[in-house]
C-alpha positions, 0 to 999 in steps of 0.5 A: 256492354263493354266497348273496346277500341282497336287500332285499324291502321298504324303508321310508323316511320320508315326512316330506317330504309332511307339513306342516313343524312350527315348530322354534323354536315347539316348542322354546320350548313345550318350554322352558316344559314345555308340549306342543310340539303345542298349547302347553297340556298339560304335557310332564312328569308328574314332575321329569324323567319325560315324560308318556305323552301330552298331557292337552289334545291327546293327543299321544303322548310315549312315543317320545321319546329325550331321554336324555343330551343335556339333561344335556350341554347343561345342563353346557355352559350352566352351565359357560359362565356359572359359569367366566367369573364365577369367573375374573373374580372370582378375577383381580379380587378373589382371595377365599379358596378356601373362599368361592369353593367356598361360592358356586360349588358351590351356584350350579352345583347350583341352576342345573343343577337349574333348567335341566334340566327346561326343556332336556329339554322343549326337546329333546322339542320338537325331536324332535317338530318334526323327527318324530324317533324315535316322533314320525313318525306316517307310520312303520308300527307294525311297523317298529323304530327304525333298520330300513332293510330286511328282508332275505331270503337268496337261494340 
């Protein structure tokens, strides 16, 4: 006998009925390492450790998923700044390799470290504005990330 699976319960996001959040404002607040909701509280409790919640408005940050994207964005940003400068200096002035390394490596490292926290804050703000991951307050608590349907085997 053939068995089939049929969905018994499906959950879809009801975000359309919730008020829209300003994406640019949330990202700008995140760039300043401030809460995307109120703009007052701090997003980080340590250099790259996102706080569990906002100390001012209580917004829960525990559901964020800003893992690798901030690092990739920083690599792209720093690369688009350092590489053209390096090419311009190399073609116009041709300094020694040692001089170039002594300038470009520290500049790359410093720029990366300076940009990493604000970019991560902006990514958290983006996720908050789009109600991604743990920022969708309409999602039932017992539904896991990525769950579409609970299936039951029908014989």
